[in-house]
N, C-alpha and C positions, 0 to 999 in steps of 0.2 A: 542396642550399645550402650545407653546410660547419656551422662550427659560427657562430652571433652571438651575440653580449648579449640576454638575453630580460630579465630579472629576477635583483633582487638577495635575496637568500637570508641567511642568517647561519652564523656557526659561533663555539665558544666559544675567549672568548682566554683566555690564562694564568692571568689574575683570576680567572678565570671566572662572568666576565659575555660578553653575545653582541656582538657587531660586523657591519657588513653585506661580504659577499663577491659576487662576481659570479659567475653558474651561467649555464654556456652551453646552447645550445638544442641539445637533439636528441631531438623527441618528449616520450617517457612519463620521459626522467630529468630532464624539468624539473620535472614535477608531484614527482616523489617526491623531486626535491633541495628543492622546498618545502615539504611536508609533514614531511618530516626535523626542517628549521629551526624551522618552528610549533611542530612537538612538543618539539624540545629548547631552543628558549630562548623562547616564546611567556610562558610562566610565572615567565622571571627567571633568575636564575645557579641552579645543584645545590647546594643546601643542604648535603649533604656535602662538596664539595670547599668551597666560602665557609669553612665550621667548621674545617675543616684547615687555610686557611691563617689563619687566624685563632691559631689551637691551636701553630701553627709561627711564627708571628711573636712569640709570647708567651712560647717556648720557646729562641727565639735571642737574645729580649730579657733572657732572664734568667742567661744562661752569661754578660753581659757580667761582671768585677769590679766596677765602677762605672758612673756615668754624673750626668748633669745632669739633677735635675728645678726644672723651674717650674710654681709652682700658685699657684691662686688661690679664691676662693670669695665667694660670694654669696646675699647672704639677701636673699630679697621683690628681685631684681635690682639693688643695694644691695653696694658692696665690702664685703664681711665682714673679709677679710685676704688677705693673697698675703705668697706666698715663694718662695725658690729655695736648692738642696740639692748640692753637686757634691761626689761622695765615693762610698764604698762603698755596693755595694747593700743591705747592710744597716743605713744609716745610722751606725754608728757611729766612721766616721773621715771628713772632709773639712770642705767650707767654706759656710757659708749665709746666709741674712738671713731676716727675717722681720717683716710689716709689719703692727700692730693698731692699729682706728683709735682703742683706748683708751691705747695708749700713746703715739700721733699723730707716731708719727716711724718709723720704718726700722735693727733693733737687727741685727747681726750679729754670728756667732757662729762658734766653730768646736768641731768632735765629736772628744775623741783616746782611743780607747779606750772610747770610748761614755759621757766625761762631756762636761761641755757649756760654753764659755766664752762668754758672751756679753757684748759690748762697747758696754756702758749706757754714755750721753753723761753731761757732769757729775761723773766719780768725784775723790774723792778727787787730790790731787796726785803723781804715780806708780803711780796704779792705773788700771789698762786695762780688766781684767775680771774680771766676776764668774760665780763658780760655782754653776749650779742642778742640783739634784738632780730628778730624780721627782716629790717631795710637793713642792718651790719651782715649779715650773712648773707643775703643778696648781693652787696657790692666783693665778697670776695669770694663769688661762685659759689655759695651753698646754698642754692635756694629751699624755698618750702618746699620744693612737687621733690628734691634729692632728700629734706628729712624725711619726709609722709613716708618714703619708700623704704625706711625701716621700722615703718609702725605697720603692728601687724593686720592692724584691720583693714589697710590701702591695699599691703601686697595680696592678703586672701581673697578681695574683691575681684581681682583680676581674675577670680575661675569663680567668683561666688553668682555672675550675668548667667543667663541662657544660653547655652554654646550651640553654632549649628554644626561642632563637630564634637565627639570624642568616643576615641579610641585606646586600648589596653594597650599597651606595647610588652609588658609583659616585669619578669621578678629580677629585681636590680638590689644595690645597694646602695646607701647614704649614709658617709662618715661610719661605714664599715658597720651598718645595722639594716636589716633586709625592709627593703620598702618596693612595693608596688609603681612603675609609669605608665603615666597616662598622657597622652596628647589631645590637648582642648583645645577648638578652634572658637574664639572669641569675637562677637561681631562689638566692634568701635562704638556704636550706638545703646546698645545693653550694657557696654563696661562705662559709658558715662554715668548712665543713671546708678550705676553699684557704687562709685566710689563717694567717698563721706571729705565734704559736699557733693552734691552730684554736679559734674559737669556739663559744662554744654556738647552736646555729641557734636559739634562742630567743631570743638576744641579737641576730643577725641580721635576723631578722624583725620583732620590734621598730623598728631605728631603719628600715629599709629597703622594710619590705611584703614578701609574696611573692615577687613579681620586681620584680628592677631592669632598664629600660634603661641599658648603656652605649652609649656610639659609640666606636667603637674608628679610630685612623686609622692607618696601615701603609705606612712609606716602602720606596721602591723597593731597599731594603738589608735588607728583611724583618724590618725592626724597628719596634717600635710606636714611635710620635711623639707620639700626644697622644691622652691619653681623656677622655671628659667623662658627668657622669651627675650627674642632678637627685634632689633626693629631695623629695614631696610632704611634708610640715610634719602637713597635715592627716590623713595615714593611718598616720604614725609613732608608735607605741604608748608611746615611751621617746624621745623629743627630749632631744637637749643641754641642757644647762642654762641658763636667761635665755633661751630660744628661743619665739618662738611659735606658738599652737595652729594656725596655717597661713600658707599664702606658701609658698614653695619655696627650699631650698637647693642652689646648685649650683655642682659644682667641676669645675675643669679641669686637665688636667698634662699638659704638654710636656714631651718626652723625649729627650735628645740626650748626643753625647760621650761614647756605651757604652764604655765601656772606659777613658776616664780617671776615677780618683784622686785627688784633692786629699788632700793628708797631711801636714799643721799639726801642729806641734811645742806640746806644756804647755809654758803662758806660764811666765814665772819668777813662782816664788811672792810676791816680793815685788810683782809688780803684780796679782797675784790678792786680791778681797773675796769672800766668804761670803755667800748672799743674805740670810742671818741680818745681817751687820756694814751690810748694805745698808740693810734692815730698821731699824738703829736709828737711823742716820745721816740719815735720810728722815723718821725720826720727831722727831728733834733740833732739824731745820731743819721740824718743822711741812709736810713735804709729803706722807707716805705712800706707801703703796702700790697703794689701793685707789680 
C-alpha cells in the first residue's frame, strides 16, 4: 500500500528535549520507531547533554571581557534593593547604580581601577562624588558580597560548579528575546570552590544549605541571559545581619551586552569628597548617615 502517515514519534532536538516527528508505515518499522521514541524521550531530556549545554553557556559567557548585569533582591516578596553594573567582569571598571530603601533614592557610581565613586545628592558646591572604601560600604550596608553579586564572574560561579541535577524546562523569553530555561541544583560544597576567591564550604553551607536550586536561562547565542535563586532563611544558619529568621530572599540577575566594557575616568580631585568628610558634613547638619 506504500508509505502512509501513521503516528507521531519524537526526536531529540538541538537543545536536548523532544519534539514530534512523523513516522512512516511499513509494518514492524512503525512499532520499532515508536518504542525507540518512548525509550529516548519518555523520561525527558538526557541529563548529560542538558548539563553540557549549561556548562558550555557558562564557559562562553565567562570569556567576555565585560557585560551588563541588572539585579534585584526581594525579601519576603518585598523589594529589598536593586542595581545595575555595566563594565568589566571583575567589577573593577564600569558604571552602575544601586537603589536601597534605606537611601530612598537611586545612587549612581563609577568604578575605576577598583575604586568606587558615588554620586550622592545634595553635596556641597563643586563636589559631585564621594569616594567609598570597602569599610565605608560595609558601614552603610553595602558589603563586599553585595558588590560581588554584580560581577559577571561571581554570578556565573553559581552554575559553574558540577550539579546534582540539571533539568530542561523549555523555551521562554527573557526581556523579549528567546531563551531556554534550565533548572539546576547546585551543591554548596562545589559552589564554595567555584567562587573567586574560593569560599570555605562551611560558609556556603551556612548561607545556602546543602543544596541550592538555581534557575538559568540561555539565549540563542549560547550565553547566559538570566539567573535566579531563592534562599530559605529558616534553613540558613548564618543569615545576613538584620535579616529575619523566616521567609525567603530571592535574587534575579539579567545579563546582556557581553563584550562591552564601560571605562569611566577618575573624577577631578576637586570634585571628590571622602566618606569621612561626608559623615562630618551630615553630623554638622544633624542629618547623620544611619
